[in-house]
N, C-alpha and C positions, 0 to 999 in steps of 0.2 A: 904239291905238298900242302900248300895253303888251303886249296879246295878240300882236300881230304881232311885237314884239321877242322875246318868249319863244319863239314858234314858230321864228323865225329863229335864235335862240340854240341851241335843241335840235337844229336841223338842222346848225348849225355845229359843235356839240360831238360829233356822231356821227363814229366812226372807220370809214372805208371802206377797201376794197382799194386805191383810188387813193392814199390817204394812206400806206398801208403801202409801196406801190411808190415813192412819192415819197421816202420815207426812204432807199430803196436808191439812188435817183438822187442825192440830196443827198450820200451818202457812197459813191458808186460806185467811187471810187479805192480807198478802204479795203476795200470789199467785194471788189473784184477781187484786190487784193494779198493779203488774208488767205485768200481761197479758193485762189488759186494756190500760196501758200506752204504751206498745210496739205496740199493734194492732192499737190504735188510732194514734200513731206516724207514722206508715207506711201509714195509710189511709190519714193522713194530708199531708204527703210527696207526695202521689199520686195525691192529689187534688191541691197542690200548685206548684208542678213541672210542667214545660211546657211539652206538648205532643211531642213525637218524631215520625217522619215519616221516613219510610225506603223506599228508591228507589233502584231498582235493574236493572242491565243490564248484558247481556251475550255476551261474545266475542268468536268467533269460530276461532281456529287455524287450518290451512289446508296446504296442499302441492300440490297445483294445478299449481302454477307459477314456472317455472324453469328458472333461470338466468345463463348465461354462466359465467364461472370463468374468471376473468381478468388475462390473462397469455400471454407471448410472442409467443405462438404457434398460427399457422394459424387457426386450428380447436380446440377451447377450449373445454375441457370436460364439461359435464353438471352434476351439483350436483343434482342427482335425489334421492328423498326419498318418498316412497309410504306411509309411516306412520309417525305420529307425536309422538315423544318419550316423556317420562316424563321430560327429560332435556329441551326439547324445550318448553314445557308448563311452567316449572319453570323459564326458561329464560324470557318468555313473562311476567310472574308474576312480576319478578324483574324489568322489564322495566316499568310496570304499577306503581309499588311502588317506583320508583326512585325519588330522591329529585327534579331533574329538571322538571320532568313531574308534580309532585304535586305542585311545586312552580308556574308553569305557570297556573295551574288550579286555585290555590288560588288567583293569581293576576287577572286573567280574570273574576272570579266569585265574586271578591271583598270580599273574606273572611278575608282579612287582614285589613279591614276598621273598625273592631270592636274596640271601645275604651277600653283601659285597665284601671286599677285603677291608674296606674302611667302615667300621661300625658306626661312625658318626654321621653318615649320610641320612638325610631325612626322607620322608615318604615321597615327596615331590621329585626329589632327585632319582630315587629308585624307580619311580613310575616313568620318568623321562627316559632313563636308560633302558627300561623294559620296552618302551614304545620304539626306541631306536633299534633294539635287537629284533623286535617283531617286524619292523620294516625290512630289515635285512633278510629275515627268514620268510617273508611273505612275498609272493609273486602274483600280481594281478595283471592279466593280459587278455584283451578281447580276442576271440578266435576269428580269424579272417573269414570274410564272406558269410558271417553268421551274426545273429543278434545275441550271442552268448558270451559271457565274461567268465573266464576261467580264473579261479582263486586257489592257489597252492600254498600250503604252509608246512614247514618242516620243524620237527621237534624230536627231542630224545625220548619223549613219552608218547606212545601212539594214542592213548586215550586223551592226552592233553591236546594233541594236534587236531583230533576230530572235534573236541570241545571248543577249541579256539575258533575253528571255521564255523561251527554251529552258532556260537555267540556272535561272531562277526556278521553272519547272514542276518541274524535277528536285529542286531544294532543298526546294520546298514538299511534294512527295510524301514526301521523306525526313523532313521535319518532321512530317508527318501520321503517319508510322509511329512516330516517337519519342513523339508525344503519345498516340496511341490504343493503341499496342502497345509498352509499355516493354521495353527490352532487358534481358537477363539473366534472363528467366523460366526458360528451359531450364536454365541453370546452377543457379539457385536450387532448382528442383524436383529436379534430379538430385542435388544435395547432400543435400536433405531425404530423398529416396528412399534414398540410401546410408546415411544416418544411421539411419533407421527400419528398414532391413534389418538392420543390425548390432544394433540394439536387439531386433529380433525374434529373431535368432539367439541372443542372450544369454538372452532370456526362455525360449525353447524349451529351452536347455541347463539352466537352473535348474529348470525343470519336470521335465526328465528325471532330473536328480539327485535331486530330491525324491521322484519316483516310485520310483527305485531304493532310496532309504532305506526306503520303505514296503513294499518287496518286490513292487512292481507292484500293490498293493492300492489300490483307490480309497477314500480315507477317507470321502468323502461317502456312498458306498454302504454301506461297513462301519458307518458311524455310524447309518445308517437301519436296518440289520439289528440292530445292537446296541440301538438304541432300541426296536425292535420286541420283541426278547427281553426287554429290561428292562421293558417294559410287561407282557409275559406273566408274568414273575416277580413283578412288583408285584401283578398280579391274583391270582396264586397265593398270595402272602404275605397279602394282604387276605382271601382266602378261608380260609387257614389260621387267621388271627386270629379271623375270624368263627366258624370251627368250634371253636376253643379256647374262645371265649366261650360258645358253645352247649353245649359239653361241660361247662364249669364250672356252668352253670345246670342241666344235667341231673343232674350229681352232687349238687348241693345239693337238687334235688327228690327224687332217689332216697334221699338221707339222711333227708329228712323222711318219706318213705313207709316207710323201713326202721324208723324209730322208732315209727310208728303201726300197723304190720302185725304181727299175732301170728304166732308161729312155727308153731303147730298149729291145725287146724280140726276141728270136730265133723263127722264125715262121715256118721254115722247116729244117729238118735234114735227110739226106739220107746216107745209108751205103750199099756197094755192091763190088763185085769182078771186077779185070781188065780182061776183056774177051780176049784181044789180048795176054796178057802175059800168061794167062792160056792156051789159045789155042796153043800158040807157045810151052809152056812147055809140054802140052799133045802130041803135034805132035813130039816133040823131044823125049819124053818118048816112044812113039809108035815106032819111027824109031830105037831107041836104043834096044827096046825089039825085033824088027824084026831082027836087026843086031845080037843080042845075039843068037836068035834062029838059025839064019843062021850059026853062028860060032859054035854052039853046034853040028850042023850037021857035022862039020868038025873037031872040036877040043873038047878036054876034058874040063870040067868046070874049071880045074885048070890051064888051059892054060892062060898065062898072057893076052893075048888079050881078052880072055873071061872075066877074072877078071876085066880088065880095063873097059870093057863094063858094067859089073855088078856095078862097082863103079860109073860110069856115070849115070846108071839107078837109083842108090840110091840117088845120088846128085839131079838128076832131080825130083825124087819123093819128096825129102825133100824140094826143092824149090817150088814144086807144093803145098805141104801141108802148107808151110809158107805163100804162096800167098793166099791160101784159108783161112788161119787163120787170116790174117790181111786185112779185106776188106777196101775199099776206102770210106770215109765219106764226106758228103757235108752239110753245114749249111747255112740257109737263115735267116737274122735278119730284124726286122721292129720296128717302134715306139711303145712304151708300152701304150695301151689305159687307163690302170689304172692310170698310171703316169699322163697322160693328164687329166683324170677325177679328180684326186686329185688336180691338179693345178687349174682346173676350179672351183671345189667346194671350194677350199681354197680362191680363189679370190672372189667368190660369198659370202662366209661366212664373209669375211672381209668387203665386201660392205654392207651386211645385218647388221653387227655389227655397222657400222657407222650410218645406218638408225635407228636402234633400240636405240642407244645412243641419237640421236637427238630427237626421239619420247619421250624417257624418260624425257629429259629436258623440252620439251614442255608440257607433261602431268603433270609433277611436278608443273610447273607454273600454269596450269589450276586448279590443286588440291588446291594450295595455295589460288588462287582467290576465289574458291568456299567455302573453309573453312572460309576465312575472311567474305565472304558474309553471310554464315550460322550463324556465331557468331553475326553479326550485326542484322540479321533477328530474331535471338533468343532473343536478348536483346529487340528489338522492340516488339516481340511477348509477352515477359513478361510484358512489359509496357501496351500493349493492353489488355492482360488477367487481369491485375490489374484494368484497367479502366472498363473492362466488369464486373468483380466481384463487383466493387464499384457500377456500374449501376444496376446490378442485386440485390445487397443487398438493395440499396435505393428503387428499384421497389417493392421488397418483403415487405420492411417495410412500404412503402406507401400504398400498397394494404392491409397489415395487419391492419394498423391504420385506413384506410378507412372503413374496415369491422368492426373493434372495435367501431368506431365512429357511424356507423349505428346501431350496437347492443346497444350502450349506448343510442342512440336516441330512439330506440324502448323501452328500459327499462324506460326512462323518460316518454315516451308517456303512457306506462302502469301505471306508478306511477301517472300521471296526471288524468287518468281515474279510479284511485283507484282499479286497478286489482292487489290485494295483496294477501298474504297468511294469512291475518287476516281479519275478517269481523265482523260486529256487528250483532250477531244472534238475539238479543232481545234488542230493543231500550228502554231506560228508560221512564217511564211514571210518571206523577205526582200522588203520593199516596193520596188516599182519606181517608184512615183510619189510625189512629196512630198505631205504631208498638207494643205498650204496652196496653193491655186491662185492664179496672178497675177490672174486676173479677180476673184477674191474680194477681193484687196488693192485692186484698182481700185475696186470697188464700195464697200468699206469707206472708202477714201480720199475718194471722192466724197461719201458721206454725212457723214463727219466734217468735211470742208471746208465743205460746205453749212451744216451746223448751226452750226459754230463761227463762220463768217464772218457769217451772219445774226445770231447772238447778239451778236457783237462790234459790228456796226453798230447794232443796237437799243440796246445799252448806251451807245455813244457818243452817239447821238441823245438818249437819255434824260438824259444828264449835261449836254448843251448847254442853257444857260439863255436863249438868244436866242429871239425870236418868229419863227416860220417860216410860220404860216398865220393867216388872219383869225380862225379859231375860237379859237386860242390867245390872241389879243388880247382877244376878247370874254369868254373864260373868265377871264382874269386881271384886266382892267380893269372888266368888267361894263357896257360901253357898246357900242352897235351900231357896226359898221364900214360906212361908206357907200361907200368905194372903196378899192381896193388897187392900187398902182402897181408893176408888175414891176421887179425890180432888174436892171440891165444892167451887165455887166462886160466889159471888153475884154481879149482875149488876142491877143498878137502872135505871128505865126508867125516863128520865128527863122530860117527858111531863106530866105524871099523878102521878109520885112518886111511882109507883108500883115497887115491888122488884121481880126479876126473878132469880131463882136458876139454875145453870148449873152444870152438872156432866161431868167430864172427866174420862173416863174409863182407859185411858192409863197413865194419870199423877199420879204417885205414891207419896202419901204424907207420909204414914206410912208403914213401912215394918216390919212384924212380922216374925221373924226367929226362928229357933230352937236354 
C-alpha cells in the first residue's frame, strides 16, 4: 500500500504541459487583458512616436602621404607605414567623437536651437545637452578587417541626418589636419630663414672686414709658412750651436797639440868614419907590421925592439878599432810643418768660432721674430676660423630652414588640396525610409506582450495560496486523495436571464481521503 502511495504521489507531483496550460485557463482573463494591454501599448507607441531616419557615411584611413619629421637634421627621416594599425583606427575614432568636433557640428547644424522645458537655460547648457544627445544618436565603429570607419547618425529629420554627417566629415577632416599637421609651420620656418639669412650676411661682412685688415692674406696659410721658416731657422740655429761646440773642442785640441809639437824637426842625420884618420892608422899599422916582420928576420920575438913594435901595433889596432866604433854623425834641422799646420788651423778655428758665434746671434734674433709672428698669425687664424665657423653654421642653418620652409609649404599645399591620409569613402545621402519598420514594432510588441503576460500569470498563480490540484493536496498534507469533486459555479447571462453552469476540473472543492 505504501509503495503504491509513493508511486501515485510521484506521478501527482510531476508538472506537465497540461498543468501549465491549466494555469493559463485559471487566469485567462488576466492573461488576455495583460497581453492586449502590452501589445496595444507598443503599437500605440509605434504610431505616436516620430519616425527615425538613419544616415551613414564611411571614412577611409590610408597611408599614402608621407610627411618628413620636423628635426634639426638636413635630411629628415620619413615616417613610413605601409599598413594602418588598429591603434590608428581607434585614434581616428576618438578624433571623430571628441567634444570639440561634436560641438562644432552641433553649432553649425543648429542642433542647440531646440527649446527646452526650462526657458532660462543659456546657450552653453543647450549646446552641452545637444552634444550629449548627438553622442547617443551617433555610432562610430571601425569595420573589422578593413581601414574603413562607419559613422551612423539617427534623426527625426532625414535632411538633418545627412547634413549632420556631412558637417561631421568636414569638421573631422579639419581636425585631422590640425592634429597631424599643425598650422604655422610655414611662417615659423620663414621667420627662422630670414633670421639666419641676416646672421649669414653679418658673418660674411665681418669675415670680409677681417680679411681686409690682413691685406687679403690668409693667416692660417701664412702661419704655416712662418712655422715652416721658423722650423728651418731653428734647425739652422741648432746646427750653428753644434758647430760652435765642435769648433771649441777643436780649438782646445789644437791648443794641446800646439804645446806638445816642436817648432823645428831634424830633416837629415848622417853617420860615417873619418877616412883620413883611418887611412893614416891603417898605413901606420901596415908599416909597423912590416917593421916587425923585418925585425923578426933579425931578432927573436922577445927582443925588446920587437916587443916595442908589437906594442905599437897593438895600440895602433886599438886606435883603429876605436875610430871604427865611433863614427862621425851630422844632423840637419828645418821648420816643423805640423807645427805650422797646427798654428794655421788654430787661427782658422778661432776665426770660424767668431763667425759661428755671430751667426748664432743673428739666427736667434730671426727665430724670435718668426716665433712672435707665428703667435700673432695663430691668434688671427683662430679669429678667422671662429668667423668661418660662424659663417658656415649660419649658412647651414639658413639652408636647413630654407629647405624646411619649402617642405612646410609643400605640406600646406597638400593640405589645401585635401591630399590627406583620410578620405570620405561614402558620402552621406538623405535617407528615404525610416530606420524602424512597423512590422518590426508589431513583432517586438507581440514578443513583449507574450513574455510579460505569461510571466504575470505565473507570478499571480505562484502567489495564490489555495489548493488547485490533487497533487498540491498530496504534496502539502502527505495523504492520498481518493476522489476530487469538480467545482461548479453559475454565471448568469445578463441579457436574457439564462443560467450557464461551468465546471472546473482542476478546482477541488471537496477532498475525500482515507
